[in-house]
N, C-alpha and C positions, 0 to 999 in steps of 0.2 A: 338614680332618678330615671323616670321613663323616658323613652324616645319621644320627641315632639314632632308632629305631622304638620307641616305648614300648608297653606292653601295651594290647591292645585287648579288646573283648568276648569274642572267641574265646579269648584267653589266660586272661582271668579265669574263663571257663566251664571250661576244662581244669584250672585251679588249684582251682576249687570242687568239680569232680568228684573230683579227687585227694583232697581233704579228706573228702568224703563216703565215698570207697572206704576211706580209713584207719579211720574210725569204724566202718564196716561190718565190716572185719576183726576189730576188738576185740569187736564183738557176736557175731560168728559163732564165733570160737575160744573165747569165754567158756564154751562147752558142755564144753571139755576139762577145766576147772578144777573137780574134785570135792573137792579138799583143798588144804591150803596147800603141799604139796611139788609139786603140779601148777602152782600159781599162781607160785611163786617159783623153781622149777628144772625146769618141764616134767615133773615125776615122775622126773627123772634120766634121760629117754630122749629128749632132743632129738637128732635126727640130727646127726652131727658136721659135715656139709657146711653145714647151715642154721646151726648155731652158729659155724662158721668165718666165714661171711659177715657174720654179726651182730656177731661179735667185731672183725672188720676195720672194718666201716662205722661201728660205734658210736665208734670213735676219732676220727671226724671230725664236724665241725659247720660252722656257717656260717664258722668261721675258715678253712677251705680255700678258700671262695670270696671272703673278705674279708681276713683277716689275711694269708693266704699270697699272696693277689694283691698286696698292698701290698709285702710283702718282695720277691716276684719282680719286680715292676715296677722296683725300685731296685737289687736285688742278685741277678742271675740265678745266679751261681755260688754264692753263699752260701745261696741258696734250694735248690739242688740237694743240697747237703750236709745242710742242715737237715732236709729231708723225706726223706732216705734213711736217717736214724739209726735207724728203727724196725726196719730189717732185722736188725742185730746183736742188738737187744733180742728180737725174736721167735725168733732162732736160740738164744739163752740159754733161752728158754722151751722150746724143742724139746728141748734137751739136759738141762735140769734141772727147771724149774718146773712145766711142764704135767703131768707124771706125778705129782709131789708133791701138786699142788692136787687131782687126781682121787682120790688115795689118802687125803685127808683125810676123804672121805665126808661132806661138809657139806651142809646144807640151805639155810643162809644164810651170807653172807660173814663176819660178825663171829662166827659160831660158832667160827671158828678161834681167836679170842682167848680164848674160855672154855675150849676144849680145850687150847691150848698154854700159856696162862697162868692166867686165872681169870675168874670172873664180874665181879669188880670191874674188871678190865681192860676188859671189853666195855662196861661202863656208862661208864668213863672215855672210851673211843674214841667211844662214842655221843654224849656231851656235845661232844667236840671235832670230830667228823666229820659228824654229821647237819646240824647248824645251818649250819655254813659251806658244805656242799655244796648245801643248799637255797638259800642265797644265790647260789652259782654257778650254779644252775639258773635263777634269776631273771635273772642276768647274761646267760646264754645266750640266753634268749628276747628279752631287751632288745636284745642285739647283733643278733640276726636282724632283729627288726622295725624298729629305727631305721634299719638300712641299706636293707632292701627298701622300707619306706614312703618314704624320702627318695629313693633312686635311681630308684624308679618313679613318683615324682612325686605321691604322695598323703599325705605327711607333714603338710602344712599344709592339706589339704582337709578340710572339715567335713561330716560325714554326719548327715542328720536322720533319726533312727530312730523318730520318732513322739513317744514319751515323753520323749526327750532327744536332744541333739545331741552328737557325739563326733568328735574329730579322728582322721585316718586312722592315725596312729601308734598311738594308744591302742587303736583298733578292731582293728588287726592284732595286738596283744598279746593282747587278749581272745580273738580267734578262734583264734589259733595255740595259745595256752595251753590253751584249752578242749578243742580237739581232741586234743592230747597227753594231757591228764588223762583224757578220756573213754575213749580206746582202751586206754590203759595200765591204767587202773582196771578196766575190764571183762575184758580179755583176759590180763593177766598176762604172764609170759615168753613163752608162745606167740605172743601179739600182737606183742611186741617182735621176736620172731625173724621172723615172717612179714613184718611191715612193713619191717624192716631189709633183707630180701631184695629187696622191691620197691624201696626206696629205693636199693639198690646197683644195681639195673637202670636206674633213672632217672639216676643220676649217670654210669653207664657210657655210656648212649645219648648224653647231652649231650656227654660228653668225646670219644667216637668221632666226632661230627659236627663240633664246633667246632675241634678241633685241625687237621685237614687244611684246613678252610675258612679259618682264619685265616692259615695259611701261603700257601694259594692267593691270598688277598686281597692280601697285600703283594708276591706274585710275579707280579701281574697275570694270574692264572689258572694259574700254574705253581707246584706245591709246591717243586720243586727251586730255582727262582728265589727263592722265599720264604726257603729255608734260607740260601741265599747272602746275601740281604740281612741276615739275622740275624747272620751272621759279619761283614759289613762296616759295617752302618749302626747297630749298638747303640753306646750311649755307651762311651767308654773306661773300662776297668776293670769293665765290666758283669759279666763272668764270673770275676772275682777271687773267691777263697774268703774272703769277709768279709761282715759285716752292719753297715750304717751305723749308728753310735751304740753298737755293742756292743763291749766289751773283748774282748781275747784269751781271758780266762779264761771268758767266756760258754760257749764251745764244750764244754770238759770238764764244766762244771757241767751245761749242758743235757744232755749225753750221759748223765751219772750219772742225771739226772731222768728220762730216756727209759727207762733200763734198769730203774729201779725202777718207773716207771708202767706200763710194758708187761709186767711180770711179777708184781706184788704189788698192783696196783690191784684194788679189790673187784669191779668189773665184770668184769675179766679172769678172777679166780678163779671168778666165777659161771658164766661160759662153759665153763671147763675142767671144773668138777665137775658140770656139767649133762648130760654126755653119758654113755653106758653103759660104754664101754671106755677104759682108759687110753691104749691104742694110738692111738685116734681123737684124743685130745687132741694128740699128737705130730704127727698129720697136720694138724690144725688150726693149730698153731704154724708148721709148715713152710709151709703154703699162705699164711698171713698174712705170713710173711717175704717171700715172693715178690711177693705183691700189694702190700705196703707199700712195695716198691721200684719196682715197674712202674707202678701206678696214680698215685701222686702225681706222678711224672714226667710222665705224660700230662696230669694236671691243670694242671701249671705250664708245659708246653710252649707252649700258646697265649698265655700271659701274656708270653713273650719277644717277641711281636710288638707289644705295647701301647706301648712306649717309641717306636717307629717310627710307629705309626698315631696315637697321641695323645701327642705330645711335651709338650703343655701341658694335662695332664688336669685341672689345678686350675681351669682357666677353665670346665670343664663342670660342676664340682661345687663351686661356691664355699661352699656351706653345710656341706660335709663337713670335719671336722678334718683327717682324712688323705684327700685325694682319691684317691691312689694305690690305696687299698683298694677303690675302685669299678672298677678296671681290668678285671676279669673280666666283670663284668655290662655295663660299657659296650662292651666287644668284642662281647658277645652281642647287645646292642641294635643294633650296627651291621651284623652279618653273618648273624644267624639269622632265619628267617621266623617269622611269627605261627603259633602253634601250638606250635612248638619253644620260643618264648619263655615260653609258659605252662608248658611241661614244665621249662625251666630254672628258673623261679621255684619250681616244685614241688620241683625238685632241691635248691635252696637250703633250702627249708623242710624237705626230707627229711633233709638232712645234720645239721641241729641237732636235728630230732626224734629221729633215731637215737641221739644222745647223750643227750638229755634223758630219753627213755623208758626207757633202760637205768639211768640214775641214779635215776629215780622208782622202779623195780621193786626195786632192791637197797636203797634207803633204806626202803621199805615192809616189805620182808623183815626188815630190822635191827629196826625198831620193833615188829613183830609177834612174831618168833621170840625175839629177844634181849632184849626189854624188857617187852612185854606178857605173854607167856606165863609167864615165871619170876616175875614180879611177882604176877600173878593166882594162880599156884600156891602162892606163899609166903603169900598172905593168905587164900586159901580153903582151902588144903590139897589142891587138885586142879586139874588143868590144865584150861583152857577146851576145849570141844569143837572139832572140826575146822571145823564150820560157823561156830562163833563166831570162830575164828581167821582164817577166810577173809574173813569180813565185816569184821573189824578191819583185815586187811591191805588190803582195797579202800578202806576209809575213810581209813586212814593215806595211801595214794597220793593219794587225792582232796584231802585236806587240805594235803598237801605241794604238790600242784599249785596250789591255790588260793593258798597263801602265796608261791609262786614267781611267780604272776602279779602279786601285790601288790608283790613286790620289783621286778619288771620295770617296773611303772608308776610306781615311786618312785625307780629306780635314779639319776636325775640328781643326787639329793642326795648321792650318794657319790662322784661323779666320772665320768670317762669309762669306757666299758664295758670296753675291751680293757686299759687301764691298771690299772683296778681288778682285772680278772680275773687278770692275769698277776702282780700283786703279791699278791693273795690266795692264789694257787697256791703261791707261794714261802714264804708266811708259815707254813703248817701241813703241806702234803701231804707233802714230802719227810721231815720229821721223823716224821710218822706211819707212813710206809713203812719206816723203818729197822728197827724191831723185827719187823715182819712179814717183811721180806727175810731177816734173820739168823735169826729164829725159826723159820722154815720150814726152814732148813739146819742149825741148831744148837740142840740142845734141852737143853743142860746150863746152864740159867739158871733162877733162882727164879721163882715165880709173879709176884712184884711187878717183874720186870725191865722189862717193857715200860712200865709206868707210870713208873718212875724215868728211863727212857731218853727218853720223849717229853716229861716234864716238864723234863728238862735241855735238850733241843732247843728247846722253847717259850720257856723262860727265856732261853736264848741269843738267839733272835730278838727277843725282848722288849727286851733290852738294846741290840740293833742298832737297834730302833725308837727307843728313848729317845735314842740318839746322834744319829739321823737328825733326830728332832723338835727336839732342842736347836739345830740349826743352821737350823731353819725361821724365817721372819719372824715367825710368830705363836706361836712357842714349842711348848711341849709340850702337845698336844691329842690326843684319841683318834685323830682321823683322821690327824694327823701321825705318830703312833706307828705306825699301821697302814700308811700309804701314802707318807709323805715320803720323797723320794730322798735318797741320799748318795753322795759320791764318796770313795773311799779308795785307798790305794796299799799293796800287799802284795808285798814283795820285788821291787819294780819293776813289778808287774802292777796295772793299774787295776781297780777293783772298783766296780760299781753296787749298788744295793739288792738287786737280784735275786741277784747272785752272793753278796754278804755273807749274806743270809738263808739261802741253800742251804748254802753252805760252813759257816757257824756251826752250823746245824741238823743237818747230817750228822756233823760232828766231835763235837759235844756229845752227840748222841743216840747215835751209834755207840760212842764210847768208853765212856760209862756202861753201855751194853747189855753190852759185852764185859767190862767190870770186874765186872758182877754175877755172872759165872761163878764168881768166887772164893767167892761166898756161896751157891752152890747147895746146896739141902737139900731132900730129897724125903721128905715125911711125909703122913700123913692123906689126905684126898681129893685133894690135888695129886698125890701120888705115884701113885695109882691112875689118875688122869686123864692124867697125861703118860705113863705106861707104856703105857696103851691107844692114845694117840695115836702113840707111837713104833712100836707094833705095826702100826697102820693104815699108816704111812709105809713099813713093810718089806713089806707085803702087797700084792701086784699087785691092781688092780681091773679084772679082766676081765669082759666079758659072757659069758653062757652061749655054749657052742660054736655052738649053733643059733640064737642070738639073731637076731631080725628086727626090721626098722623096725616099730613099732607102728601101730595105726590112726590115731592122732593125727598121727604123723609123716608118713604117706602122704597123709593129708588136707591137711596143712600144705604138702607139696610139690605136690600137685595144685592147691590154691588159688593157690600162687605161680605155677604154669604158666598156670592160666586167667586171672589178673590180668595176666601179661605178654601173653597173647593179646588182652585187652580193651585194653591200652594200645596195642598194635600197631594194633588195628582203628581206634581212635580217631585216631591219627596218619595212618593211610591215608585216612580219611574227610575230615579237615581239609585234606588235600592240594588237594582241589578248591576250597576256599575261599581258598587262599593262592597261587594259581599266578602272581599278579603280582609276587611277591617271593621267589624261590627256594623255592617250595612243594614242589618235588620232594625237597628234603631231608627233609620229613616222611615221604615214602615210604620213604626209606632207612632212617630211624629206626624206622618202623612195621614194616617188613620184618625188621629186626634183632630188634625186641622179640617179633614173631610167631614167628620161627625159634626164639628161646630158649624162649618158651612151649610151642610144639609139641614141642620136644626134652624139656623137663621132663615134660610130660603122657605122652608116649610112653614115657619111662624108668620112669615110676611104674607105667604099665600092664604094662610088661614084667616089672618086679619083682613086681608082684601076681600075675601069671601063674605065675611060678616059685615064689614063697614063700607066697602066699596064694590058692591055687586057689579056696577057698571065701571069698567076701568077707566081712569082719568086719561084724557087725551095726552099723547106724548109731548114732552116739553121740547119746543123747538129752540134751537140755538139762535 
């Protein structure tokens, strides 16, 4: 097996520079936020191209570099199918959901529940959704940090910080969590959009370099010979359409989950209603459909080489529970030069950051607009000022971030990160999606239909948990009810806890929701609210005919271009420090990044010349 080259001072310098750059973005774009609609939805004027990139990249986290690597290392054919299922989901958004979300004319995601159902429904969802999602945030940060700190050799190192000492693993959690909290708290959705654009660039650069390099490596310098080795030397059955340990029903259940998640997840809705024109939302969905098929294929293509290069990967990572999950980074440590390794580590951080910052922002929006404002209004008889709401929103994001860091530092008490994450997702998310999915399409149900629907689904999943816990060695405990596995047989099909949770949740929640249509009765405030909602759904949300990208959008684009140029310049400079080990690859990546940056800046200047001959006044902090 080839020699692995761990990060050196140059790589850590690049990673540190990336962290500083992300925080600086948050500080800079904070000047865009004059009120809460700016902070949580970019004033409704986020350029659709920027929103599209953010929508796409926020769907990925360290899972693409960790969990996806493990799946692809063992099951190449199953991985191809698994990571292409977002294509039909986004196409459904193109034809149905993108326009409907834009026409809802929301400021925050959970406002949909108030308009479509009732204020009580919003509080109910807040109770069920905010706390578990904050736990998921902690799990995501933990997953990122335990992997990188172990794979990069710092998990057991002890760092003396003067006042106290700390292990590398805990230090990575504190640093990563703090960076995410700072730039998301300061910059709001504008910061999320710009940083997601940068993170998309980094992931793209690493992918474009490592894919041909890995095939050239196993082909002794020839990419074509490398492709031939993939066809001849991979294990038998490697490209069969299956996943090891997953029953047949996993596929339809996962497909339904993807359809729901990519159309009615709150961060999806936030991206759609944050652009000015509903026609742009369809462009977003169509582009995301294409990207979600092409780019994941590029990300898993290099992993096809790892069973050949590292047939006994467990010997390299004996401390990892699933050593195959380290296959992507192991490949990178073997073939990438220093400098690019620092960029790869930044990409892994970036992918998870893009998911966590999105979740932070909409959770803050929910707590501010859907909880704080109505409660304050009912208690004081008047709504809090925009300035107060903005500060409360920032404080909410900061508190959520601190709590997620606490969860990440203590997650070992709850079990393994990915196991806990997947089971937690199946416990409540699909059930919560059902009334939103059908409620956006069908409005002839009463105000309490979502509460009844979700309650039925949660109750059904609870009984599945009781059944699973009853078969556990230590009996019925809270942890066993939540996470104990179970094997069942349904009409000859095998089921695990994941499939059972999802099937029971969907059937119970969906049947109750549809049954409530027989009790539909419109009167009072609900009648006025639902009819207004229906009117909005029928009314196109078009921008003004002469609408132009605003100054904030142009500045965001220009900032993205300049940062791309900066990344390119850094990679070109480090070429001279890494010539002994394929340093020329840094030149290629640097030129690609610089070209993208020049293209963006040039396009912005041309747009300004056509539509803004008189430059807008600078935005004052």
